[in-house]
Backbone as numpy.savetxt, mean C-alpha at the origin, in Angstrom:
# Nx Ny Nz CAx CAy CAz Cx Cy Cz
-7.66 -9.11 13.90 -6.76 -9.59 12.54 -5.28 -9.15 12.45
-4.37 -10.09 12.55 -2.83 -10.13 12.39 -2.59 -11.40 11.38
-1.42 -11.35 11.45 -0.77 -12.75 10.54 -1.34 -12.27 8.84
-1.89 -11.05 8.88 -2.01 -11.57 7.07 -0.61 -10.84 6.44
-0.30 -11.10 5.27 0.66 -10.79 4.37 0.65 -9.48 3.85
1.61 -8.66 3.98 1.16 -7.22 3.42 2.43 -6.81 3.14
2.80 -5.99 1.36 3.46 -5.87 0.87 3.66 -4.41 0.79
5.19 -3.91 1.30 5.39 -2.83 1.31 6.31 -2.10 0.26
5.68 -1.07 -0.54 6.71 -0.53 -1.79 7.09 0.95 -1.63
8.11 0.98 -0.89 8.83 1.84 -0.78 10.26 2.38 -0.70
10.75 3.30 -1.78 11.83 3.39 -1.75 12.93 4.33 -0.95
12.30 4.41 0.13 13.28 5.59 0.84 12.95 4.11 2.24
14.54 3.68 2.41 14.70 2.58 3.35 14.00 3.15 4.87
14.54 4.54 5.25 13.61 4.79 6.30 12.39 4.52 6.62
11.81 5.06 5.84 9.81 4.69 5.74 9.37 3.38 5.67
10.51 2.39 4.68 10.12 1.45 4.66 10.42 0.68 5.82
11.56 0.89 6.80 11.53 0.05 8.03 11.08 0.37 9.02
10.34 1.89 9.27 9.29 2.18 9.96 7.93 1.47 9.89
7.53 1.49 8.37 5.81 0.89 8.33 6.44 -1.10 8.20
7.22 -1.30 7.84 7.50 -2.85 8.67 7.54 -3.29 9.92
8.31 -1.81 10.48 8.23 -2.69 12.10 7.07 -2.21 12.89
6.29 -1.28 12.52 4.92 -0.91 13.08 4.36 -2.13 12.87
4.37 -2.72 11.48 3.30 -3.47 11.10 3.55 -4.70 11.60
4.83 -5.52 12.03 5.45 -6.85 12.08 5.14 -6.24 14.07
5.30 -5.67 14.52 4.96 -5.54 16.12 3.26 -5.64 16.15
2.79 -5.82 15.33 1.10 -5.74 15.37 0.78 -7.23 15.30
1.63 -8.05 14.57 1.58 -9.41 14.17 1.81 -9.63 12.44
1.36 -8.10 11.89 1.08 -8.75 10.20 3.00 -9.40 9.94
2.81 -10.31 8.75 3.80 -10.94 7.78 3.95 -9.32 6.91
5.27 -9.30 6.56 5.76 -8.26 5.71 6.22 -8.67 4.34
6.22 -7.93 3.60 7.56 -8.23 2.01 7.78 -7.01 1.96
9.07 -6.65 0.97 9.46 -5.25 0.80 10.09 -5.43 -0.52
9.67 -4.26 -0.90 9.92 -3.76 -2.47 10.57 -2.05 -2.60
11.78 -1.68 -3.27 12.05 -0.47 -3.26 11.65 0.25 -4.54
11.32 -0.66 -5.65 10.60 -0.01 -6.62 9.26 -0.61 -7.18
8.38 0.28 -7.72 6.97 -0.45 -8.66 7.48 -1.39 -9.45
8.29 -1.80 -10.32 8.54 -3.00 -10.42 8.55 -4.22 -10.18
9.75 -3.90 -9.04 9.86 -5.03 -8.14 8.64 -5.07 -7.46
7.55 -4.80 -6.81 6.62 -4.34 -5.88 5.50 -5.68 -6.95
5.38 -4.86 -8.55 4.37 -5.60 -8.82 4.91 -7.66 -9.12
6.22 -7.34 -9.55 6.74 -8.78 -9.42 6.24 -9.54 -8.19
6.38 -9.00 -6.77 6.05 -9.44 -5.71 4.80 -10.05 -5.35
4.02 -8.75 -6.12 2.55 -9.05 -5.65 2.22 -10.31 -6.38
2.29 -10.09 -7.81 2.10 -11.58 -8.72 2.35 -12.76 -8.09
3.76 -13.09 -7.29 4.17 -14.14 -7.12 3.42 -14.57 -5.60
3.32 -13.58 -4.52 2.83 -13.86 -3.22 1.64 -13.54 -3.06
0.91 -12.68 -4.03 -0.39 -12.58 -3.66 -0.68 -11.67 -1.92
-0.38 -10.86 -1.51 -0.41 -10.40 -0.34 -1.86 -9.79 0.05
-2.38 -9.48 0.87 -3.71 -9.18 1.26 -4.05 -7.94 0.88
-2.53 -7.19 0.50 -2.58 -5.66 0.95 -1.58 -5.42 0.55
-1.83 -4.16 -0.32 -0.22 -3.26 -0.73 -0.26 -1.79 -0.28
0.84 -1.41 0.56 1.24 -0.31 0.64 2.10 0.53 -0.06
2.09 1.37 -0.75 2.92 1.75 -2.00 3.11 3.43 -2.02
4.25 3.48 -1.68 4.29 5.13 -2.10 4.21 5.55 -3.33
3.40 6.94 -2.94 2.92 7.49 -4.45 4.10 8.23 -5.11
5.26 8.06 -4.54 6.33 9.26 -5.69 7.57 7.85 -5.19
7.49 7.05 -6.57 8.21 6.23 -6.64 9.21 6.24 -7.78
10.49 6.11 -8.20 11.25 6.26 -8.69 10.65 5.62 -9.92
11.31 5.73 -11.16 10.86 5.26 -13.01 9.08 5.44 -12.75
8.53 4.05 -12.11 7.08 3.61 -12.20 6.59 4.47 -11.51
5.90 5.70 -11.63 5.14 6.03 -10.30 4.04 4.96 -9.79
3.83 5.59 -8.55 2.38 4.97 -7.47 1.23 4.75 -8.67
0.50 5.89 -9.48 -0.29 5.77 -9.95 -0.03 4.61 -11.67
0.68 4.82 -12.03 1.03 3.68 -13.00 1.49 2.38 -12.65
1.96 2.15 -11.24 1.59 0.90 -10.50 0.55 0.41 -10.15
-0.14 1.28 -9.76 -1.53 0.90 -9.25 -2.21 0.25 -10.82
-2.09 1.12 -11.58 -2.88 0.83 -12.95 -2.37 -0.63 -13.33
-1.03 -0.76 -13.02 -0.91 -2.37 -13.26 -1.40 -3.46 -12.60
-1.48 -2.81 -11.70 -2.00 -4.13 -10.52 -3.04 -4.20 -10.69
-4.45 -3.39 -10.98 -5.70 -3.46 -11.40 -5.42 -4.05 -12.65
-4.43 -3.84 -13.94 -5.09 -4.36 -15.29 -4.63 -5.65 -15.25
-3.98 -6.39 -13.85 -3.57 -7.65 -14.15 -4.80 -8.56 -13.45
-4.93 -9.55 -13.48 -6.31 -10.13 -13.29 -5.84 -10.86 -11.88
-4.48 -11.42 -11.64 -3.93 -12.11 -10.65 -4.08 -10.75 -9.71
-3.50 -9.77 -9.67 -3.68 -8.53 -8.66 -4.59 -7.80 -8.47
-5.65 -7.98 -9.54 -6.95 -6.54 -9.37 -7.47 -6.38 -8.52
-7.47 -7.22 -7.23 -8.70 -7.21 -6.20 -7.44 -6.82 -4.82
-6.74 -7.14 -5.23 -5.63 -6.64 -3.80 -5.62 -4.98 -3.56
-6.26 -4.62 -2.45 -6.01 -3.40 -2.30 -4.87 -2.83 -1.71
-5.07 -1.56 -2.07 -4.08 -0.88 -2.06 -4.01 0.77 -1.23
-3.21 0.68 -0.49 -3.58 1.85 -0.25 -2.03 2.76 -0.58
-2.32 4.05 -0.76 -1.06 5.21 -1.02 -0.53 6.02 0.07
0.67 5.39 0.24 1.40 6.27 1.22 2.25 7.58 0.94
2.32 8.64 1.17 2.24 10.13 0.54 2.79 10.83 1.54
3.65 12.30 1.03 4.12 13.12 2.03 2.85 14.26 1.35
2.16 13.75 0.02 1.77 15.07 -0.78 0.03 14.99 0.67
-0.05 16.15 1.43 -1.27 16.05 2.28 -2.06 17.08 1.89
-1.91 17.84 0.96 -2.50 18.59 0.52 -4.32 18.48 0.34
-5.34 18.80 0.77 -6.79 18.11 0.36 -6.81 17.96 -1.06
-6.72 18.80 -2.24 -6.78 18.49 -3.29 -6.21 17.11 -4.07
-4.33 17.40 -3.50 -3.86 16.44 -4.11 -4.53 14.84 -3.46
-4.86 14.76 -2.57 -5.47 13.69 -2.14 -6.82 13.41 -2.97
-7.68 14.05 -2.98 -8.89 13.86 -3.80 -8.63 13.41 -5.04
-8.31 14.35 -5.71 -7.87 14.35 -7.24 -6.79 13.53 -7.93
-5.79 12.97 -6.71 -4.62 12.40 -7.56 -4.85 10.99 -6.81
-5.29 10.70 -5.88 -4.94 9.92 -5.12 -6.28 8.54 -4.64
-7.48 9.42 -4.62 -8.81 8.94 -3.95 -9.29 8.49 -5.62
-9.10 9.28 -6.39 -9.81 9.76 -7.90 -9.09 8.56 -8.37
-7.85 8.59 -8.45 -7.21 7.31 -9.28 -7.81 6.09 -8.74
-8.22 5.64 -7.35 -8.61 4.39 -7.37 -8.50 3.88 -6.07
-7.32 4.53 -5.76 -6.71 3.83 -4.26 -7.68 3.20 -3.48
-7.70 2.16 -2.65 -8.00 1.68 -1.67 -8.35 2.55 -0.49
-7.25 3.39 -0.29 -7.12 4.54 0.99 -5.98 4.97 0.80
-5.57 5.96 1.59 -4.38 6.95 1.79 -3.58 6.95 3.34
-2.65 7.37 3.12 -1.99 7.52 4.21 -0.86 8.65 4.49
-0.93 9.57 4.85 -0.10 10.62 4.86 1.33 9.93 5.83
2.53 10.61 4.99 3.59 10.94 5.86 4.18 12.24 6.27
4.82 12.21 7.78 5.22 10.81 8.37 3.73 10.14 8.95
3.86 9.01 9.58 2.60 8.47 9.94 2.16 8.51 11.06
1.08 8.31 11.50 0.79 8.46 13.09 0.44 6.97 13.07
1.01 6.22 14.16 1.09 4.78 14.11 -0.46 4.42 14.40
-1.17 5.19 15.21 -2.79 4.41 15.27 -3.74 4.83 14.48
-3.36 5.99 13.54 -4.31 6.55 12.21 -3.51 5.22 11.03
-2.41 4.77 11.13 -2.21 4.11 9.99 -2.50 2.72 10.23
-2.56 1.77 11.11 -2.90 0.86 11.80 -4.61 0.90 11.50
-5.27 1.89 11.56 -6.47 1.58 12.13 -6.91 1.57 10.03
-6.25 2.26 9.48 -6.41 2.44 7.91 -6.36 0.83 7.62
-4.91 0.20 7.91 -4.57 -0.68 7.67 -5.69 -1.70 7.48
-5.75 -1.61 8.94 -7.43 -2.49 9.64 -8.36 -2.17 8.67
-8.89 -0.87 8.24 -9.91 -1.12 7.71 -9.62 -1.60 6.31
-8.81 -1.76 5.56 -8.69 -2.14 4.57 -8.59 -3.48 3.90
-7.85 -4.09 5.28 -8.64 -5.69 5.23 -9.33 -6.04 5.89
-10.28 -5.55 6.66 -11.53 -5.84 6.96 -12.47 -5.83 5.24
-12.30 -4.54 4.80 -12.83 -4.20 3.46 -13.13 -5.31 2.19
-11.43 -5.80 2.54 -11.75 -7.13 1.57 -11.89 -8.09 1.80
-11.66 -8.70 2.93 -12.19 -9.70 3.21 -13.50 -9.89 3.38
-14.40 -9.01 2.97 -15.83 -9.23 2.97 -16.35 -9.78 1.66
-17.14 -10.88 1.98 -17.59 -11.32 0.77 -18.65 -10.82 -0.43
-18.04 -10.78 -1.53 -18.94 -9.99 -2.97 -20.48 -10.66 -2.67
């Protein structure tokens, strides 16, 4: 599975470029946004197969953006993986997965784990309902 369109919502340029480069090396197409608001607009316009979203974004945070995506009929079915430096187990369970994200990836990323997480999310989203 490759060539799917993945939207990266990340305000840190170094992290955004790293995610983009790893994904493109594996054959995925990418879109990028620096803010949640910009990411939501791009998701509505381009309908990516997956969204990778930084949890701590300026203005609208990752949970608020996730809720906005789920509330919109156009974007509600797009899987969203939170990308965060918050690696504490209670943060992971309570804030991220408890909010309904389709997965989580900690920073700094470990390339193999990251690609496995992306692959699983894409595979799960392509199963017939």
